[in-house]
Every structure is written in C-alpha cells, then in structure tokens.
C-alpha angles and dihedrals in degrees: 000000000000089000092048091050091047093051092044090052094049092051092048087050090055091053091064125060098342091060090047092052092045092052095045095041095045094046092048092047091051093045090054094044094049095043099246098298089173087078108021096048101030092114091044088059091054090048091050097050093064093058118116121230115260090229118064111240094019123125110271125216088256091051092052089045092053091051092051092042091049089058093042095044105065143097090325090070088061111018095031092051092048090049090052093050094046099043100029104028134237093303090069086079091065092049091049087056090051090050090052097048095047091037090060088071091047091049089051095053098044092046094047092051090049090055094049093052099034118135130233117242123215090257090055097256124117138243134174147118140173096316090063094048092046092055097038100045100028099031089222109129093168092063091044089053091050089049092050092050093046089050092050088049093047097049105028095039111015105034101030094047090047090047091053093047091051093050096050091046089058087072095056094100093057120096097235089057092047091050093057115004097174095049091045091054091051092047094047092044093050093049091049092048093049095047089048091051093051094055099038094051087067089069133228094320092056089047089054091047096049095042092045089061104035101040098059094040097049092041096054094044091049093052090048090053091052092049088050090050091051092048090051091047098035090133091063097048098090089052090048094054089045091056093047097052099035092051093044091058097036102117093207090051090050102043106019105103090352094203091061096036126125089244092052094047091045093053098042096044091041088056092046088054105040101024093206112169095011094104095239103109093051088071087064095038091058090061094063120104104225135154091228133031092225092063092067090043088058092046093053091047085059090052091062090051093051090049104047110013093046112023102029091046089050090060093044094052094044089054101040095043093054095075091239106126120222114248122213094232120120090214090057100038113096126024097359093060093047093047092051091048095050092042086059092053104033103020118220091349091067100075092042091053095049089048093054091046092051088049093057095037093049095046095052089046092054091053096044091048096053091051086066092048093055091049088056091050088052088057096046093050094042094234143045104299117251116254096249088054091051092049092055092046093049091047088052087049090054090051091050089051090051092051091047090068089059101049130096127267095244095048092049095055094040092056092051095044094050098046094045090048092056091050092050092045088058104034103045095053090045090052091051090053092048099031097102089077091054092047092051091046089055093050089049092049094050092046091054093043090051089053089056094252133133098249113245124184130221118182094212111109096021095100097246108159097198132060119254129211089231139030096047 
C-alpha cells in the first residue's frame, strides 16, 4: 500500500505544473518550428477536409476528423469547462484558448507522423498511431508498448468511466434521480453500456457512420444555443469578458496555490477536452486515405479548434453570461453549475437541453475513445485483432462504462488526469525528436500547393531509415 500511495502521489504531482509546462512548451516549440500553421494555413485545413478519398470505401479526411472530434467533443466540453470555471476561476477560459492555439501545432505534428508511419491492413485500408512511429522511427518497442497500455488505460478506463460518471450526474436535478439515486445510476449506466455495445459491435465503419452524423448535428445545435444565450444576456457580456481577462492575468490567481490556479485548470481541462499532444487523435488520423501526410495533420489541427475555440468557449460563455457565479465546490462543479446557469437563461428548458447535449456528447465520445483502444490492441498483437478478441474487449469496455456511472467524482477525474499525463509525457518528447520529418512534409506540401498541384508525398529523400507501407 505504501508503494502504491507513493506511485499515485508522484503521478498526481506530474499532472500539476510539470504537465502544464510540457503542454505549453511543446505547443510553443511546434508552433515556431512549423511557422504558425494555425493561422497561415487555417483556410487550407478547411479546404482539405472536404476532399474525398482516392480509394472508394476508404476512410476520408472528414471521416477521420469525425472520429477524432467525436473523442475530443465530449463531456469535457461541458463538465470539464464547468469544473475549470468553478475550481480555477473565469481566467481558466483564456488559458484553455492558449492550450488550443498552441495545441493545434502539436496536433499537426503528431498526426502527420502517424500518416507517414501508418500500416496497411489486409483489406487495403490503413491504421496506425504513436505506437507505430515510436517503434518505426525510434526503434523502441518497449516504449511503444508502455504508450499503448497507457492509452488503453486512459480511454477505456479513465476517460470512458469519467464520461459515464458525468453523464449520469446530469440527471441529478430530476425527481426520479433524487427519489432513488443509487437505482438511477445503475439504470442509467446500464442503458449507456448497452447502447455503446450495440454500436461498437458494428466495428470501425459503424463508428464512422454514427459519429459522422451525430457530431456535426450536435455541434452546430450547441453553438446556436450558446449564441442564443449570449443574445439574451447581451448586457452581461462586457462584464463576462472583463472577468475572463482580469482573472487570467491576475498573478495571484495564476500562481497562488498553483495546482488550483486558473492557468492549471485551463491547461488540464483544455487537454482533457482537445487532447492535443497526447497521441490519441493520430490513431484516427492514420486511418485517412490522403495523398499527402500533411493534409491530415492540417485536418486534425482543425479538430482542436472545433473542440476548444468553438465548443468549450460556447459552454463558458453560456455559463458566465448567465449571471450565475461559479462556486469552488467539487459537488457543484460540473453539470450542476451548467444546469443552474442555463436555468437562469432558458428556464426549465435549460437543464433538459444540457442533459440532452451531454447524452449526445458522451455517447460519441465513448465510441471515438474505443476506436483508439482497438488501434492500440492491434499494435500490441502485431496485427488486426481477431473478431472474438474484439468482442471480448468491447464487452469489457461496456462493463467499465457501467461501473463509471457508480464511481465518485474525485476518483473519476484523478484517473483521467493521471493517464492523460502519462501519454503526454511520452508523446510530446517523441514528437520533438521525430518532428523534423513533419516540418519537411509541411514545407513540401506548401511548395506543391503553391505550384498549383495536388500535393503528393514520396518518402524518398526524407531521411527515414525504415521502410513504410505507404508513400514509396
């Protein structure tokens, strides 16, 4: 028990300022090395996402974007933002923006590398992720195995259990839940787990189909509700912006009790939401059928912006413009604060809307997360897992989702924070070591585009010491 406590304490320590420094430093480094693609190539990323795959039936850039966005766009966009506001203060919103802008460059590098080193499946499609570029480019399978296990733990255990917890907690204001909380959690957890199992048993193509429909619809509707809330509360908007920026640059708020500061919560909840630099989205990026790796890097950069600059900001503005002040209470942080804020603006419809939004956000997150888990199992086994193996894994995932509805608030967040920290600690340094290939690929892409060509990538001449399944 002493050893377990010591390990847990060390990992919790890493999730504080070391993680914030790693995220900020890594994102800033990649932004400089890539020449600020977040701004200069923003419109290009929108153009690329609409391209169709060269092979009929293959995963398109848009399909891969929807998988990664399904994982990114989840309860973190609602509950994570609310927790940051309550526990870190309004200034956390600004630092989430910083995480997103810098994280766009991190997302570009990791997703471009995943495209370069992706593997060819027996049916001709592709798969891959950080585990593959860690082993291929660094020749370090043990580190790749550790990363894969950490990602499985993060998404199948940490994120999916937290997602399930957040979803059931959104029903806490309803009378049936208050009458029998334990029975309600069991019922809600069971329904979520069964619905997840039905969709995930259809395999990757069903995940793409489901997320491709739900993610755009729920995202657009959520942003429209945020705009409506701001219109109704237009008189409070100047005060809202004043709170965000004054708190963001309040040195006491930033550094006083750093683990609970607005900067720390902004970075941690920003990472939980957009996942930039963690090495998760590259597992989806590797599945896309594109003519140049940089294309999917740009697409995944766009996914970070959709998640944080659009949807997280929507939650923050709906809450802070309502006039309901955040309270630094773990029991209030999360769904209760958002529901109170929306009740102030929309009346009785507010809590119903946010529960419905959480339901859709959470469900697509569960599906997107498990797509990553199965990619890591493919790496550990050295091949696409057999159907019976995947069925067992998916059933186990459904059980974890059910259990997540029953755990406690603190444990749910701790699991997610620790696992995501392990991923970032491995992936960002690896991307720094291998990043030159991504930078060169970006330069090559821009050169071809400026000549009026559809950029096509060839690995020869890029210094790769290992053969690749594509790009030859």
